[in-house]
C-alpha positions in Angstrom: -19.5 -146.2 -16.6 -17.2 -149.0 -16.1 -16.0 -149.7 -12.6 -13.5 -152.1 -11.3 -13.0 -153.2 -7.6 -10.1 -155.2 -6.5 -10.6 -158.0 -3.8 -8.9 -160.5 -2.0 -5.7 -158.4 -0.8 -4.3 -159.5 2.8 -1.2 -160.3 4.8 0.2 -163.7 3.6 3.7 -164.8 4.9 6.4 -165.9 2.4 5.8 -168.9 0.1 2.3 -168.4 0.6 -0.6 -167.9 -1.7 -3.4 -165.4 -2.3 -5.9 -164.8 -4.9 -7.1 -161.6 -5.9 -10.4 -160.7 -7.8 -11.5 -157.8 -10.1 -15.0 -157.6 -10.5 -16.1 -155.5 -13.7 -19.2 -153.4 -13.9 -20.5 -151.3 -16.6 -22.6 -151.8 -19.4 -19.5 -151.1 -22.2 -17.6 -153.6 -20.4 -17.0 -156.2 -23.1 -14.3 -157.7 -25.1 -11.9 -155.7 -23.2 -8.2 -156.8 -22.0 -7.7 -157.3 -18.5 -4.3 -156.3 -16.7 -2.9 -156.5 -13.1 -0.3 -154.3 -11.8 1.4 -153.4 -8.6 2.7 -150.3 -6.8 5.3 -150.5 -3.8 5.4 -147.3 -1.7 7.8 -144.7 -3.1 8.0 -146.9 -6.5 6.4 -146.4 -10.2 3.2 -148.8 -10.9 4.7 -151.9 -12.5 3.1 -154.6 -15.1 2.3 -157.8 -13.6 0.2 -159.7 -16.2 -2.5 -159.2 -19.3 -5.1 -161.6 -20.8 -7.0 -161.4 -23.5 -11.2 -161.3 -23.6 -10.7 -165.0 -24.9 -8.0 -165.8 -22.2 -5.8 -167.7 -24.5 -3.3 -165.2 -24.5 -1.3 -163.9 -21.3 1.7 -162.1 -20.4 3.6 -161.9 -17.6 6.0 -159.8 -16.2 9.3 -161.6 -15.5 9.2 -160.9 -11.5 6.5 -162.9 -11.2 6.0 -165.6 -14.3 6.1 -169.3 -13.0 4.3 -168.1 -9.6 1.4 -165.8 -10.5 -1.6 -167.1 -13.3 -4.0 -164.3 -14.6 -7.4 -165.6 -15.5 -10.9 -164.0 -16.1 -14.5 -165.5 -16.4 -16.2 -163.4 -18.8 -19.6 -164.8 -17.8 -19.5 -163.3 -14.0 -17.2 -160.2 -15.3 -14.8 -161.3 -13.2 -10.9 -161.4 -13.5 -8.5 -163.2 -10.7 -4.7 -163.0 -10.0 -3.8 -166.4 -8.3 -0.5 -165.7 -6.3 1.7 -168.7 -5.3 5.0 -168.8 -3.8 5.0 -165.1 -2.7 7.8 -163.5 -1.6 8.5 -160.0 0.3 9.2 -157.9 -3.0 5.7 -158.9 -3.9 4.6 -156.7 -1.5 2.5 -153.6 -3.2 -0.6 -152.4 -3.7 -2.2 -154.4 -6.7 -4.7 -152.9 -9.2 -7.0 -154.2 -11.6 -7.1 -152.5 -14.9 -8.9 -152.7 -18.6 -8.6 -151.8 -21.9 -10.8 -151.6 -24.9 -8.3 -153.1 -27.4 -7.9 -157.4 -28.1 -4.4 -157.1 -27.6 -2.6 -158.1 -24.4 -0.3 -155.2 -23.0 2.7 -154.6 -20.4 1.9 -150.5 -20.7 0.1 -149.2 -17.9 -0.7 -146.1 -20.0 -2.1 -148.2 -22.6 -5.3 -148.9 -19.8 -8.0 -147.0 -19.6 -10.0 -148.4 -16.8 -8.7 -148.8 -13.1 -9.5 -150.3 -9.7 -8.5 -148.3 -6.5 -6.2 -151.3 -5.2 -5.9 -153.9 -3.0 -2.8 -154.4 -0.2 -1.0 -157.0 -0.5 2.0 -157.8 2.0 4.3 -160.7 2.2 5.9 -161.2 5.5 9.1 -162.8 5.8 
């Protein structure tokens, strides 16, 4: 019943910014930890960021820490990933994910729900 839909992807030049959004739907979507992952062509899906239900606990991949900010709005049932100072190596399909656990996680194997992904392309 839970569905996640990403939006906000696109083409941006290096140094620019993008904000991705994740819209969650489903009656059982509550008190879930939310995460963002990305996958470049031919590469493994890698962790980007995770945020707890309350928003008080966040973790980031070393490659994006200081540049990306994860947030969520539990009233609107949405989650955002603000991406600043984008680099060409950030180019990937970005996926929103959720897990029925209050603890943040960087492991893609611990997330039960996934969006279809949105393409982010950063040109040099």
